N, CA and C of each residue as an Amber inpcrd file, in Angstrom:
protein
   444
  -3.2480000 -23.4190000  -8.9660000  -3.7460000 -22.0180000  -8.4090000
  -3.3070000 -22.1070000  -7.0420000  -2.8120000 -20.9390000  -6.5100000
  -2.4240000 -20.8670000  -5.1180000  -3.6380000 -20.9810000  -4.0830000
  -3.5410000 -21.6850000  -2.9580000  -4.6260000 -21.9400000  -2.1890000
  -5.3380000 -20.6720000  -1.6680000  -4.5650000 -19.9240000  -1.1620000
  -5.1480000 -18.4670000  -0.7210000  -5.9360000 -17.8200000  -1.8150000
  -5.3700000 -17.7240000  -2.8640000  -6.3530000 -17.1220000  -3.9520000
  -7.3600000 -17.7710000  -4.2700000  -7.2670000 -19.1360000  -4.2380000
  -8.4490000 -19.9270000  -4.5290000  -9.4740000 -19.7910000  -3.5730000
  -9.1220000 -19.7570000  -2.3030000 -10.1620000 -19.4970000  -1.1570000
 -10.8970000 -18.0670000  -1.3420000 -10.1640000 -17.0170000  -1.6620000
 -10.6500000 -15.7490000  -1.9400000 -11.5960000 -15.7950000  -3.0010000
 -11.2390000 -16.3240000  -4.1860000 -11.9630000 -16.4420000  -5.2550000
 -13.3320000 -17.2440000  -5.0320000 -13.2330000 -18.4230000  -4.1880000
 -14.3300000 -19.1410000  -3.9730000 -15.4750000 -18.3970000  -3.1140000
 -14.8530000 -17.5240000  -2.2510000 -15.7000000 -16.5100000  -1.4240000
 -16.5610000 -15.5820000  -2.1160000 -15.9920000 -15.1680000  -3.2680000
 -16.5260000 -13.9280000  -4.0820000 -17.2820000 -14.5550000  -5.2720000
 -17.0560000 -15.6220000  -5.9260000 -17.6520000 -16.2780000  -6.9650000
 -17.2420000 -15.4470000  -8.3280000 -17.6630000 -15.6460000  -9.2800000
 -17.4640000 -14.9970000 -10.6340000 -17.9600000 -13.6870000 -10.7200000
 -18.9970000 -13.1630000  -9.8730000 -19.3810000 -11.8380000  -9.6980000
 -18.9090000 -10.9870000  -8.7470000 -17.6470000 -11.2580000  -8.1520000
 -17.0330000 -10.4930000  -7.2700000 -16.2120000  -9.3220000  -7.8630000
 -16.0590000  -8.2940000  -6.8190000 -15.3770000  -7.2470000  -7.3700000
 -13.9890000  -7.2890000  -7.4670000 -13.4570000  -6.7730000  -8.6670000
 -12.1430000  -7.2160000  -8.9190000 -11.3480000  -6.3240000  -7.9600000
 -11.3830000  -5.1410000  -7.5930000 -10.7880000  -4.5190000  -6.4440000
 -10.8040000  -5.1840000  -5.3720000 -11.9060000  -5.4230000  -4.8070000
 -12.1460000  -6.1630000  -3.6530000 -11.2920000  -7.5750000  -3.5080000
 -11.2380000  -8.3110000  -4.5850000 -10.7870000  -9.5090000  -4.5530000
  -9.0860000  -9.2350000  -4.5510000  -8.7350000  -8.3370000  -5.3570000
  -7.2930000  -7.9530000  -5.2200000  -6.6810000  -7.3810000  -3.7090000
  -7.7210000  -6.6780000  -3.2640000  -7.1060000  -6.0960000  -1.8200000
  -6.9690000  -7.2710000  -0.9840000  -7.9750000  -8.3070000  -1.0490000
  -8.0280000  -9.4280000  -0.2090000  -6.6780000 -10.2110000  -0.4660000
  -6.5560000 -10.5340000  -1.6430000  -5.3110000 -11.2710000  -2.0840000
  -4.1650000 -10.5020000  -1.4720000  -3.9400000  -9.2580000  -1.7290000
  -2.7600000  -8.3880000  -1.1550000  -2.7420000  -8.5550000   0.3750000
  -3.7230000  -8.4720000   1.0680000  -3.6420000  -8.4790000   2.5720000
  -3.1840000  -9.8130000   3.0990000  -3.6100000 -10.8820000   2.2420000
  -3.1370000 -12.2350000   2.8130000  -1.7080000 -12.6490000   2.2910000
  -1.4510000 -12.2340000   1.1010000  -0.0420000 -12.5570000   0.3610000
   1.0310000 -11.3860000   0.5090000   0.5810000 -10.0840000   0.9910000
   1.4640000  -9.0240000   1.0540000   1.7460000  -8.3080000  -0.3860000
   1.3420000  -9.0640000  -1.3500000   1.5420000  -8.2470000  -2.5730000
   0.7100000  -9.2740000  -3.7560000   0.7020000  -8.7000000  -4.9020000
  -0.2850000  -9.4760000  -5.8150000   0.8900000 -10.0460000  -7.0300000
   1.3730000 -11.1470000  -6.7320000   2.1500000 -11.8710000  -7.6540000
   1.6070000 -11.9930000  -9.0670000   2.4200000 -12.1420000 -10.0840000
   2.0080000 -12.4280000 -11.1940000   1.0360000 -13.7330000 -11.3450000
   1.4260000 -14.5890000 -10.8050000   0.5260000 -15.7570000 -10.6750000
  -0.9500000 -15.6800000  -9.9550000  -0.8100000 -14.8360000  -8.9440000
  -2.1450000 -14.5770000  -8.4590000  -3.1220000 -13.7290000  -9.4910000
  -2.4940000 -12.8700000  -9.9920000  -3.2070000 -11.8980000 -10.9210000
  -3.7800000 -12.6480000 -12.2340000  -2.9830000 -13.4920000 -12.6520000
  -3.3560000 -14.6390000 -13.5810000  -4.6150000 -15.3370000 -13.1380000
  -4.3890000 -15.9920000 -11.9050000  -5.4380000 -16.9210000 -11.5030000
  -6.8330000 -16.0530000 -11.2950000  -6.5770000 -14.9200000 -10.8430000
  -7.7190000 -13.9010000 -10.7160000  -8.4160000 -13.7820000 -12.0500000
  -7.5830000 -13.4010000 -13.0040000  -8.0790000 -13.1210000 -14.2910000
  -8.9330000 -14.4570000 -14.9890000  -8.2240000 -15.5100000 -14.8070000
  -8.9100000 -16.5950000 -15.3120000 -10.2310000 -16.9040000 -14.6890000
 -10.1740000 -16.7680000 -13.3600000 -11.4610000 -17.1790000 -12.6820000
 -12.5360000 -16.0820000 -13.0770000 -12.1880000 -14.7540000 -13.3190000
 -13.1800000 -13.9150000 -13.5650000 -13.4730000 -13.8060000 -14.9040000
 -12.8510000 -14.3530000 -15.8180000 -13.0180000 -14.4190000 -17.1930000
 -12.5580000 -13.1770000 -17.9150000 -11.4910000 -12.6080000 -17.3170000
 -10.9190000 -11.2420000 -17.9940000  -9.4680000 -11.3680000 -18.3030000
  -8.9440000 -10.4960000 -18.8800000  -7.4190000 -10.6210000 -19.2330000
  -6.6640000 -10.4320000 -18.1760000  -5.3600000 -11.0710000 -18.1800000
  -4.4090000 -10.7510000 -17.2710000  -4.0690000  -9.3680000 -17.2100000
  -3.9480000  -8.6130000 -18.4290000  -3.7230000  -7.3320000 -18.6460000
  -4.7320000  -6.3210000 -17.7940000  -5.7840000  -6.6830000 -17.8380000
  -7.0260000  -5.9380000 -17.1190000  -6.6820000  -5.9610000 -15.6200000
  -6.3740000  -7.0980000 -15.3160000  -5.9520000  -7.2560000 -13.5960000
  -4.8770000  -6.4870000 -13.4070000  -3.8120000  -6.6140000 -14.3270000
  -2.4930000  -5.8890000 -14.0520000  -2.7570000  -4.4080000 -14.0660000
  -3.5820000  -3.7950000 -14.8430000  -3.8710000  -2.4700000 -15.1280000
  -4.4940000  -2.0750000 -13.6590000  -5.4500000  -2.5820000 -13.3460000
  -6.1900000  -2.1840000 -11.8560000  -5.2330000  -2.3970000 -10.7680000
  -4.3780000  -3.4500000 -10.8640000  -3.3240000  -3.4930000  -9.6600000
  -2.2560000  -2.5510000  -9.7990000  -1.9860000  -1.8660000 -10.8470000
  -1.1330000  -0.8040000 -10.8590000  -1.6160000   0.5880000 -10.8660000
  -2.9200000   0.7450000 -10.8780000  -3.5270000   2.0230000 -11.0620000
  -3.8070000   2.3670000  -9.5920000  -4.2410000   1.5700000  -8.6320000
  -4.6840000   1.8210000  -7.3380000  -3.2350000   1.8680000  -6.2910000
  -3.0010000   3.0090000  -5.6930000  -1.8790000   3.1470000  -5.0170000
  -1.7790000   2.0550000  -3.7080000  -3.0120000   1.5320000  -3.3190000
  -2.8040000   0.5020000  -2.1840000  -2.6280000  -0.9650000  -2.7410000
  -2.5680000  -0.9410000  -4.0090000  -2.3200000  -2.4210000  -4.5670000
  -0.9600000  -2.4200000  -4.9440000  -0.1930000  -3.5490000  -4.8880000
   1.1160000  -3.6090000  -5.2620000   1.6630000  -4.9340000  -6.0340000
   2.1470000  -4.7920000  -7.2030000   2.4840000  -6.0690000  -7.8100000
   3.8120000  -6.5090000  -7.5550000   4.5960000  -5.8490000  -6.6580000
   5.8650000  -6.3240000  -5.9670000   5.7810000  -6.4380000  -4.6630000
   6.7180000  -7.3320000  -4.0590000   6.5700000  -7.4750000  -2.7490000
   6.8000000  -6.2140000  -1.9070000   6.1730000  -6.0330000  -0.7940000
   6.2410000  -4.7480000   0.0620000   6.9690000  -5.3420000   1.4060000
   7.5420000  -4.1620000   2.0750000   7.9480000  -4.4850000   3.4600000
   6.8290000  -4.9160000   4.4300000   7.3560000  -5.4000000   5.6510000
   6.3880000  -5.8780000   6.6930000   5.6130000  -4.7290000   7.0790000
   6.1270000  -3.5210000   7.0710000   5.3070000  -2.1990000   7.3270000
   5.2510000  -1.2970000   6.0980000   4.2730000  -1.1020000   5.5160000
   4.0600000  -0.1880000   4.2820000   3.5990000   1.0340000   4.9670000
   4.5730000   2.0460000   4.6240000   4.3610000   3.6150000   4.8280000
   3.6230000   4.1160000   3.5170000   2.4790000   4.7610000   3.7440000
   1.9880000   5.4630000   2.8360000   1.8350000   7.0860000   3.1460000
   2.5060000   7.9900000   2.3060000   2.4070000   9.2160000   2.8900000
   1.4810000   9.9740000   2.0000000   0.5390000  10.7640000   2.4540000
  -0.4600000  11.5090000   1.7520000   0.0130000  12.7020000   1.0330000
  -0.1480000  13.0070000  -0.1870000   0.2650000  13.9130000  -0.9770000
  -1.0020000  14.7170000  -1.6460000  -2.0940000  14.6740000  -1.1140000
  -3.2720000  15.2620000  -1.4890000  -3.3850000  16.9960000  -1.1550000
  -4.0490000  17.8210000  -1.6030000  -3.9280000  19.0130000  -1.4380000
  -3.6750000  19.6430000   0.0130000  -4.6630000  19.0650000   0.9790000
  -4.3010000  19.3910000   2.3330000  -3.0990000  19.1880000   2.8430000
  -2.4940000  17.9650000   2.5190000  -1.2140000  17.4660000   2.9260000
  -0.0370000  18.1500000   2.3620000  -0.2540000  18.5080000   1.0170000
   0.7800000  19.2190000   0.3850000   0.7760000  20.6090000   0.9910000
  -0.2900000  21.3240000   1.0950000  -0.3140000  22.6900000   1.7810000
   0.2620000  22.7280000   3.1700000   0.1190000  21.5270000   3.7720000
   0.8840000  21.4530000   5.1230000   2.2870000  20.7620000   5.2140000
   2.8390000  21.0000000   3.7410000   4.3120000  20.7310000   3.8040000
   4.5750000  19.0390000   3.9680000   3.5990000  18.1970000   3.2900000
   3.9160000  16.7360000   3.3500000   5.2990000  16.5330000   2.7170000
   6.1220000  17.1380000   1.9830000   7.5510000  16.9360000   1.5620000
   8.2460000  16.7690000   2.7820000   8.1910000  17.5310000   3.6540000
   9.0930000  17.3390000   4.9300000   8.8000000  16.0110000   5.5720000
   7.5010000  15.5540000   5.4530000   7.3130000  14.3700000   6.0370000
   8.0830000  13.1550000   5.2280000   7.9710000  13.3210000   3.8290000
   8.6770000  12.2320000   3.0130000  10.1460000  12.2850000   3.1720000
  10.7840000  13.6660000   3.3750000  12.3400000  13.6820000   3.6510000
  12.6560000  13.1600000   5.0500000  11.6130000  13.2620000   5.9610000
  11.9450000  12.7880000   7.1250000  11.9830000  11.3220000   7.3660000
  11.0070000  10.7000000   6.8120000  10.8420000   9.2650000   6.5520000
  12.0440000   8.5700000   5.8470000  12.4460000   9.3200000   4.6140000
  13.4880000   8.8270000   3.8900000  14.7300000   8.9740000   4.8240000
  15.1270000   9.9840000   5.4610000  16.2920000  10.0150000   6.3700000
  16.2360000   8.9270000   7.3880000  15.0800000   8.8860000   8.1680000
  14.9440000   7.9530000   9.2100000  15.4020000   6.4780000   8.8280000
  14.7110000   6.1420000   7.5340000  14.9150000   4.7750000   7.2440000
  16.0230000   4.6230000   6.2190000  16.5140000   5.3220000   5.5510000
  17.5120000   5.4790000   4.8410000  17.1400000   4.7070000   3.3010000
  15.9230000   5.1540000   3.0290000  15.3870000   4.5940000   1.6020000
  14.6840000   5.7310000   1.1450000  14.2860000   5.7220000  -0.2570000
  13.7380000   6.7310000  -1.0500000  12.2460000   6.2050000  -1.2360000
  11.2370000   6.9140000  -1.8590000  10.0160000   6.7230000  -2.1790000
  10.0710000   5.4470000  -3.1550000   9.2120000   4.4930000  -2.8540000
   9.3380000   3.2430000  -3.9370000  10.1560000   2.1650000  -3.3700000
  11.0190000   2.5060000  -2.5580000  11.9490000   1.4780000  -2.0260000
  11.4870000   0.7600000  -0.6280000  12.1370000  -0.3660000  -0.4810000
  11.9870000  -1.0890000   0.8350000  13.3090000  -1.2530000   1.3930000
  13.3410000  -1.2940000   2.7320000  14.5890000  -1.1830000   3.6950000
  15.2510000  -2.6600000   3.2270000  16.5330000  -2.8370000   3.3910000
  17.0820000  -4.0420000   3.3600000  16.7550000  -5.3140000   4.0920000
  16.2950000  -4.9720000   5.3010000  15.8640000  -5.9990000   6.1150000
  14.2860000  -6.3660000   5.8610000  13.7120000  -5.7100000   4.9850000
  12.2530000  -5.8960000   4.6090000  11.2720000  -5.3970000   5.4740000
  11.7330000  -4.6900000   6.5300000  10.8260000  -4.0960000   7.5660000
   9.9410000  -2.9380000   6.9230000  10.4000000  -2.1550000   6.1210000
   9.7150000  -1.1100000   5.6780000   9.5420000  -0.7040000   4.1480000
   8.4490000  -0.3980000   3.7060000   8.4550000   0.0520000   2.2370000
   7.7610000   1.4850000   2.2790000   8.1530000   2.4790000   1.5030000
   7.7510000   3.7290000   1.3880000   6.9370000   3.9710000   0.0800000
   5.8060000   4.5540000   0.4140000   5.1410000   4.9100000  -1.1040000
   4.4090000   6.2000000  -0.7090000   3.9450000   6.8670000  -1.9030000
   3.2980000   8.1290000  -1.8960000   1.9360000   7.7520000  -2.2100000
   0.8280000   8.5270000  -1.7000000  -0.5120000   8.1010000  -2.1220000
  -1.1900000   9.3670000  -2.2560000  -2.4140000   9.4010000  -3.0500000
  -3.2280000  10.7400000  -3.1010000  -4.0070000  10.9870000  -1.9010000
  -4.8300000  10.0230000  -1.2860000  -5.5600000  10.4740000  -0.3930000
  -5.7350000   9.3020000   0.6830000  -5.7130000   9.5340000   1.8470000
  -5.7230000   8.5210000   2.8670000  -7.0300000   8.7420000   3.8670000
  -7.6640000   9.9310000   3.4590000  -9.0980000  10.2820000   4.2300000
  -8.5410000  10.9040000   5.6510000  -7.5120000  11.5850000   5.7470000
  -7.2830000  12.0360000   6.9660000  -6.8190000  13.5870000   6.6800000
  -7.6950000  14.2680000   5.9870000  -7.3400000  15.6780000   5.8160000
  -7.5450000  16.7500000   6.7760000  -8.2960000  16.1510000   7.7490000
  -8.2670000  17.0430000   9.0730000  -7.0850000  17.0120000   9.9490000
  -6.2000000  15.9240000   9.6490000  -5.0230000  15.7230000  10.5110000
  -3.7150000  15.9250000   9.6210000  -3.8920000  16.8180000   8.5580000
  -2.7460000  16.9320000   7.4830000  -1.6690000  17.6230000   8.3210000
  -0.3260000  17.2180000   7.9800000   0.1980000  16.0760000   6.9500000
  -0.0860000  14.8150000   7.6190000  -0.4100000  13.7540000   6.8060000
  -0.7580000  12.5100000   7.4760000  -0.0400000  11.4150000   6.7170000
   0.0350000  10.3540000   7.2000000   0.7340000   8.9620000   6.6870000
  -0.0100000   7.9450000   7.1890000  -0.1100000   6.7640000   6.6120000
  -0.5550000   5.4370000   7.1120000   0.6520000   4.5760000   7.2040000
   0.6510000   3.7790000   8.1630000   1.5040000   2.6440000   8.2520000
   0.6630000   1.3990000   8.4960000   0.7150000   0.6600000   7.5220000
  -0.1670000  -0.5720000   7.4430000  -1.6160000   0.1080000   7.3170000
  -2.3300000  -0.1380000   8.1760000  -3.6400000   0.4240000   8.2310000
  -4.1470000   1.3460000   9.1760000  -2.8040000   1.8540000   9.9690000
  -2.9310000   2.7990000  11.1130000  -2.6670000   4.2500000  10.6320000
  -3.4750000   5.0780000  10.8440000  -3.3080000   6.5340000  10.3860000
  -2.5640000   7.2760000  11.3290000  -1.6470000   8.0760000  10.9110000
  -0.9630000   9.2480000  11.8460000  -0.9660000  10.4650000  11.2340000
  -1.2390000  11.3470000  12.0310000  -1.4830000  12.8980000  11.4650000
  -0.9340000  13.8780000  12.3230000  -0.9950000  14.9900000  11.9220000
  -0.5250000  16.2550000  12.4170000   1.0820000  16.1010000  12.6410000
   1.7400000  15.6520000  11.4840000   3.0570000  14.9570000  11.6520000
   3.9600000  16.1330000  11.6670000   5.2610000  15.9320000  12.5630000
   6.3510000  16.7970000  12.7030000   7.4380000  15.7420000  12.6330000
   8.6890000  16.3740000  12.2780000   9.8350000  15.4860000  12.2730000
  10.1780000  14.6440000  13.6560000   9.7700000  15.2310000  14.7490000
   9.9140000  14.6040000  16.0240000   8.8910000  13.4940000  16.1490000
   7.7530000  13.7310000  15.8470000   6.6340000  12.8650000  15.9230000
   6.7300000  11.7220000  14.9810000   7.5190000  12.0010000  13.7090000
   7.5470000  10.7770000  12.8700000   8.6470000   9.7850000  13.2680000
   9.6580000  10.3370000  13.9670000  10.7640000   9.5640000  14.5740000
  10.2590000   8.7450000  15.7320000   9.4760000   9.2440000  16.5500000
   8.6340000   8.3870000  17.5820000   7.8180000   7.5190000  17.0030000
   6.9910000   7.7010000  15.9500000   6.1520000   6.7880000  15.4090000
   6.8690000   5.5900000  14.6600000   8.1150000   5.9680000  14.0190000
   8.6450000   4.9630000  13.3780000   9.3430000   4.0110000  14.3910000
   9.7640000   4.6290000  15.5340000  10.3250000   3.8560000  16.4830000
   9.5020000   2.6640000  17.0880000   8.2050000   3.1780000  16.8520000
   7.1150000   1.9750000  17.5160000   7.1670000   0.5790000  16.5750000
   7.5900000   0.8380000  15.4200000   7.6440000  -0.1990000  14.4390000
   8.8610000  -0.9340000  14.2840000   9.8840000  -0.3050000  14.8320000
  11.3040000  -0.9560000  14.6610000  11.4900000  -1.9970000  15.2520000
């Protein structure tokens, strides 16, 4: 068992929340590897399929490696009504990748998500754990420049 996964599981014990454990594993390992998910399943006494189902259901969890900076563009109703598609197209153009892809240098991954809790700042996106709102193409270019 991977040392990091082992430490996280030891902190939570058998009664730990699966989602919380998976979020912590991803925060420390950058994604949820097959081995990590198997170790979590074994430790919690559930099937690897159950763990994989949870890992692929939540947009903030990923069973594949992500870039150093993960961009999550909100597509909930307020952001949709404020033209989140412009945000998507602008980020794709600025980074040269499409939704679901990672830049060749591993610096950025681009994902869509249903809600980031920033309805008052629509359209919005998160880069890692930092929220950016009231987005325009010019503002997006400046924000991405801060991470390059």
